C-alpha positions as CSV (number, residue, x, y, z in Angstrom):
1,X,43.7,-28.8,-35.8
2,X,45.8,-26.2,-38.6
3,X,50.0,-28.0,-39.0
4,X,52.6,-26.0,-39.2
5,X,55.1,-26.7,-41.8
6,X,58.6,-24.9,-42.2
7,X,59.1,-22.9,-45.4
8,X,63.4,-24.1,-46.4
9,X,65.5,-26.0,-48.7
10,X,67.9,-25.7,-45.9
11,X,68.1,-29.0,-42.7
12,X,69.9,-27.4,-40.5
13,X,67.0,-24.8,-40.2
14,X,64.3,-27.5,-39.9
15,X,66.4,-28.9,-36.6
16,X,66.7,-24.9,-35.3
17,X,63.1,-24.5,-35.7
18,X,61.6,-27.7,-35.2
19,X,64.2,-27.1,-32.3
20,X,62.6,-24.1,-30.8
21,X,58.9,-25.3,-31.7
22,X,59.0,-28.6,-29.3
23,X,60.3,-26.2,-26.4
24,X,56.7,-24.9,-27.2
25,X,55.3,-28.0,-26.3
26,X,54.5,-27.5,-30.6
27,X,55.9,-29.0,-33.1
28,X,56.5,-28.5,-37.8
29,X,54.5,-31.3,-39.3
30,X,55.8,-31.2,-42.8
31,X,57.8,-29.0,-45.4
32,X,57.7,-27.3,-48.7
33,X,60.0,-26.0,-51.3
34,X,60.6,-24.9,-54.2
35,X,63.1,-23.9,-56.7
36,X,64.1,-20.5,-55.5
37,X,64.6,-22.2,-51.4
38,X,66.8,-24.4,-53.5
39,X,68.4,-22.0,-55.7
40,X,69.8,-20.3,-52.0
41,X,71.6,-22.3,-50.5
42,X,73.9,-22.9,-53.5
43,X,75.2,-19.6,-53.0
44,X,75.6,-18.9,-56.5
45,X,77.5,-22.1,-57.3
46,X,77.1,-23.2,-61.4
47,X,75.6,-27.2,-61.4
48,X,74.4,-29.1,-64.6
49,X,70.9,-30.1,-64.8
50,X,71.2,-33.5,-64.1
51,X,73.1,-32.0,-60.5
52,X,70.0,-30.7,-59.5
53,X,67.8,-32.8,-59.9
54,X,69.9,-35.0,-58.0
55,X,70.6,-31.9,-55.2
56,X,66.6,-31.6,-55.0
57,X,66.9,-35.2,-53.4
58,X,69.1,-35.2,-52.0
59,X,68.0,-32.5,-49.9
60,X,64.2,-34.0,-50.0
61,X,65.2,-36.6,-48.2
62,X,67.3,-34.5,-45.4
63,X,64.1,-32.8,-44.4
64,X,62.2,-35.8,-44.0
65,X,64.5,-36.9,-41.5
66,X,63.8,-34.6,-39.9
67,X,59.8,-32.9,-40.3
68,X,57.3,-36.5,-39.6
69,X,54.5,-35.3,-42.2
70,X,54.8,-33.6,-45.7
71,X,57.6,-33.1,-48.0
72,X,56.6,-31.0,-51.1
73,X,58.9,-30.9,-54.3
74,X,58.6,-29.3,-57.5
75,X,58.7,-30.0,-60.4
76,X,61.1,-27.7,-62.9
77,X,58.4,-25.8,-65.0
78,X,58.3,-22.3,-66.5
79,X,55.6,-21.1,-68.8
80,X,56.3,-23.2,-71.8
81,X,57.3,-26.7,-69.7
82,X,55.0,-29.5,-71.5
83,X,52.6,-31.7,-69.8
84,X,54.5,-34.5,-70.2
85,X,57.9,-33.3,-68.5
86,X,56.1,-32.6,-65.9
87,X,54.4,-35.8,-65.6
88,X,58.1,-37.2,-66.0
89,X,60.2,-34.5,-62.8
90,X,56.5,-36.3,-60.5
91,X,57.1,-39.6,-61.2
92,X,60.6,-39.5,-60.3
93,X,59.9,-37.4,-58.3
94,X,57.1,-39.7,-56.1
95,X,59.7,-41.6,-56.0
96,X,61.7,-40.6,-53.5
97,X,59.0,-41.5,-49.9
98,X,55.8,-42.5,-49.8
99,X,56.1,-38.6,-47.7
100,X,56.8,-36.8,-51.0
101,X,54.0,-34.4,-52.2
102,X,54.4,-33.3,-56.1
103,X,54.4,-29.9,-56.6
104,X,52.4,-28.4,-58.9
105,X,52.2,-24.7,-61.2
106,X,48.2,-24.2,-61.4
107,X,48.2,-23.8,-64.9
108,X,47.0,-26.2,-67.9
109,X,49.7,-27.6,-68.5
110,X,50.2,-28.1,-64.7
111,X,45.8,-29.7,-64.9
112,X,47.0,-31.6,-67.7
113,X,49.9,-33.4,-65.4
114,X,47.3,-33.6,-62.4
115,X,45.5,-35.7,-64.1
116,X,48.3,-38.0,-65.2
117,X,49.6,-37.5,-60.9
118,X,46.9,-38.4,-59.2
119,X,45.7,-41.2,-61.4
120,X,48.8,-42.5,-60.5
121,X,48.0,-42.1,-56.8
122,X,50.2,-39.5,-56.9
123,X,50.2,-36.6,-53.8
124,X,49.8,-33.0,-55.1
125,X,50.2,-29.7,-54.1
126,X,49.2,-27.0,-56.8
127,X,51.2,-24.1,-56.2
128,X,51.1,-20.0,-56.9
129,X,47.1,-20.2,-56.7
130,X,46.1,-16.8,-56.1
131,X,42.1,-16.5,-57.2
132,X,39.1,-18.0,-56.1
133,X,38.6,-19.4,-59.1
134,X,42.2,-20.7,-59.5
135,X,41.5,-22.6,-56.0
136,X,37.1,-24.4,-57.3
137,X,38.9,-25.6,-60.6
138,X,41.5,-28.0,-58.5
139,X,38.6,-28.4,-56.0
140,X,36.2,-30.1,-59.7
141,X,39.2,-31.2,-61.1
142,X,39.5,-33.8,-57.8
143,X,36.3,-34.7,-57.2
144,X,36.5,-35.7,-61.3
145,X,39.6,-37.7,-60.8
146,X,37.6,-39.2,-58.0
147,X,34.7,-39.9,-59.7
148,X,36.5,-41.5,-63.0
149,X,39.5,-43.3,-61.4
150,X,37.3,-44.3,-57.9
151,X,38.5,-43.2,-54.8
152,X,41.9,-42.9,-53.9
153,X,44.0,-44.0,-51.0
154,X,46.3,-41.3,-49.5
155,X,48.3,-40.7,-46.8
156,X,46.6,-37.3,-47.3
157,X,44.3,-35.1,-49.1
158,X,46.1,-33.8,-51.9
159,X,47.1,-29.6,-51.3
160,X,46.6,-26.4,-52.5
161,X,48.5,-22.7,-51.9
162,X,47.2,-19.9,-52.2
163,X,50.1,-17.7,-51.5
164,X,48.3,-14.9,-49.9
165,X,51.4,-12.5,-48.8
166,X,52.3,-11.5,-52.5
167,X,48.9,-10.4,-52.9
168,X,48.7,-8.5,-49.7
169,X,51.9,-7.0,-51.6
170,X,49.5,-5.9,-54.4
171,X,47.3,-4.2,-52.3
172,X,44.4,-6.6,-51.8
173,X,44.2,-8.6,-48.3
174,X,45.3,-12.5,-48.6
175,X,43.8,-13.8,-46.0
176,X,40.5,-13.5,-47.2
177,X,41.2,-15.6,-50.1
178,X,41.3,-18.3,-47.8
179,X,38.6,-17.5,-45.9
180,X,36.8,-16.9,-48.8
181,X,38.5,-20.8,-50.2
182,X,37.5,-22.7,-46.7
183,X,33.9,-21.7,-47.2
184,X,33.4,-22.8,-50.5
185,X,35.0,-25.5,-49.0
186,X,32.6,-26.6,-46.9
187,X,30.0,-25.5,-49.7
188,X,30.5,-28.2,-51.4
189,X,32.1,-30.4,-49.6
190,X,35.3,-30.4,-51.2
191,X,38.1,-32.4,-49.5
192,X,41.7,-30.8,-50.4
193,X,43.7,-29.7,-47.6
194,X,44.1,-25.3,-48.0
195,X,47.9,-24.8,-47.4
196,X,48.6,-21.2,-46.9
197,X,51.3,-20.0,-48.3
198,X,53.9,-16.8,-48.7
199,X,53.2,-16.4,-45.0
200,X,54.9,-13.2,-44.1
201,X,53.9,-12.2,-40.8
202,X,52.1,-13.9,-37.0
203,X,48.3,-12.0,-38.2
204,X,48.9,-14.5,-41.8
205,X,49.5,-17.0,-39.0
206,X,48.1,-16.0,-36.9
207,X,44.6,-15.1,-38.6
208,X,44.8,-18.1,-40.5
209,X,44.5,-21.0,-37.5
210,X,41.8,-19.2,-37.3
211,X,40.3,-19.5,-40.2
212,X,41.3,-23.7,-39.5
213,X,43.3,-23.5,-42.0
214,X,45.0,-27.4,-42.6
215,X,48.1,-26.1,-43.2
216,X,50.7,-23.6,-43.7
217,X,53.6,-23.3,-44.2
218,X,55.7,-20.4,-43.6
219,X,59.8,-18.6,-43.3
220,X,61.7,-19.8,-40.2
221,X,62.2,-16.0,-39.6
222,X,57.7,-16.0,-38.7
223,X,58.1,-18.8,-36.6
224,X,61.1,-17.4,-34.7
225,X,58.6,-14.6,-33.7
226,X,56.2,-17.0,-33.6
227,X,57.4,-18.8,-31.2
228,X,58.9,-15.9,-28.4
229,X,55.8,-14.9,-28.7
230,X,52.6,-15.6,-25.9
231,X,50.3,-18.1,-27.9
232,X,47.7,-16.8,-25.7
233,X,48.3,-13.1,-27.3
234,X,44.7,-11.6,-28.7
235,X,44.5,-11.9,-32.5
236,X,44.1,-8.9,-33.6
237,X,45.1,-7.6,-37.4
238,X,47.4,-4.6,-37.3
239,X,47.4,-1.9,-39.4
240,X,48.5,-2.7,-42.5
241,X,46.4,-5.4,-42.0
242,X,43.3,-3.5,-42.4
243,X,44.5,-1.5,-45.6
244,X,44.2,-4.0,-48.3
245,X,41.4,-4.5,-49.8
246,X,39.3,-8.0,-48.8
247,X,39.2,-10.0,-52.0
248,X,34.8,-10.9,-52.9
249,X,33.4,-14.3,-52.6
250,X,32.9,-15.4,-56.1
251,X,30.4,-17.9,-57.4
252,X,31.0,-20.5,-60.4
253,X,27.9,-20.3,-62.5
254,X,25.6,-23.6,-62.0
255,X,27.7,-25.0,-65.4
256,X,30.8,-25.4,-64.0
257,X,29.8,-27.3,-61.3
258,X,27.7,-29.9,-63.1
259,X,31.0,-30.9,-65.2
260,X,31.9,-34.2,-64.7
261,X,34.7,-35.8,-67.4
262,X,37.7,-34.3,-67.1
263,X,37.8,-33.7,-70.9
264,X,34.7,-31.4,-70.1
265,X,36.7,-29.4,-67.5
266,X,39.8,-29.2,-70.4
267,X,36.8,-27.8,-72.6
268,X,35.5,-25.4,-69.6
269,X,39.0,-24.0,-69.0
270,X,40.8,-23.5,-72.9
271,X,37.5,-21.8,-73.7
272,X,37.8,-19.1,-70.7
273,X,34.9,-20.5,-68.8
274,X,37.0,-21.9,-65.9
275,X,39.5,-18.6,-65.7
276,X,42.8,-20.2,-63.8
277,X,44.3,-17.5,-65.3
278,X,46.7,-14.9,-62.7
279,X,49.5,-12.4,-63.4
280,X,50.6,-13.3,-60.4
281,X,50.9,-16.9,-61.2
282,X,52.9,-15.3,-65.2
283,X,54.9,-13.6,-63.2
284,X,55.4,-16.8,-60.4
285,X,56.6,-19.5,-62.6
286,X,59.1,-16.7,-64.4
287,X,60.5,-16.6,-61.2
288,X,61.3,-19.2,-60.0
289,X,62.5,-20.6,-63.4
290,X,64.5,-17.5,-63.1
291,X,65.8,-19.4,-60.4
292,X,66.7,-22.6,-61.2
293,X,68.2,-21.0,-64.2
294,X,70.5,-19.2,-62.4
295,X,72.3,-21.8,-61.0
296,X,72.8,-24.0,-64.1
297,X,75.5,-24.5,-66.5
298,X,74.3,-25.7,-69.7
299,X,71.3,-24.8,-71.3
300,X,68.0,-26.2,-70.1
301,X,67.2,-29.5,-70.4
302,X,65.0,-32.1,-69.2
303,X,65.6,-32.2,-65.5
304,X,65.0,-36.9,-65.7
305,X,65.5,-38.7,-69.1
306,X,65.3,-42.1,-69.7
307,X,62.2,-42.9,-68.0
308,X,59.6,-45.5,-68.6
309,X,56.3,-43.8,-68.6
């Protein structure tokens, strides 16, 4: 059964939407946060990088007291951030609570960081995902991690967050990426949870449930509309949804599925045989970094210092 998460950095909004869900015999199980949502809460205020990190912790801990499931907290990363910085942040974020899931960008440095964090038995959420090839890479990486370091006993599988709304924005049907991903997961027995993100419409919610997506995260206004409608309403695609171009199912080369080592995996990415690049991933990184930097009153420095790793 699909679990609902709220995409917000405002604990008060969690209380409101969770209450609304309960009145409709439903539940907001978890939460997703990101630098843009934290910056929105500050409403133009300027603080130090360390204060921003502490504010993120405070907000996440408040949200953990409201929802029963996972709360995703994102490392600060721009297009130049190295894996070591992400690992330092991720290790610190994971200490906040056992239900924390650490969000990482889906790029080469993000995969390097994912290797170290999964080795440390930290649940991760790959964000800014826009292609089936990226999803395949995350699933393959997880399979290699499990073979290399042994079975990891997590509260839940790690997450993958395809951004359906942003694909819609460029004329592609983001929901077909979800259905393609679920088909691929079933075909190869990949054990990760799909977290449908960038949800804008009731169509996104309905079709995600229909596709048996494990998790869906949406803003409060979408849930407010969802719970105001009859849950028995027929699932139909809107006219706008029908005008979008479907994303074709991507079939990987056989040599990729046979990769069994972290070294081989990284070489496949660096050589381009496994293409994890996407223009929207790059734009998303710039956007998140810009929102974060907008609240920082000093030149960017590592958000976490003096960690022993």
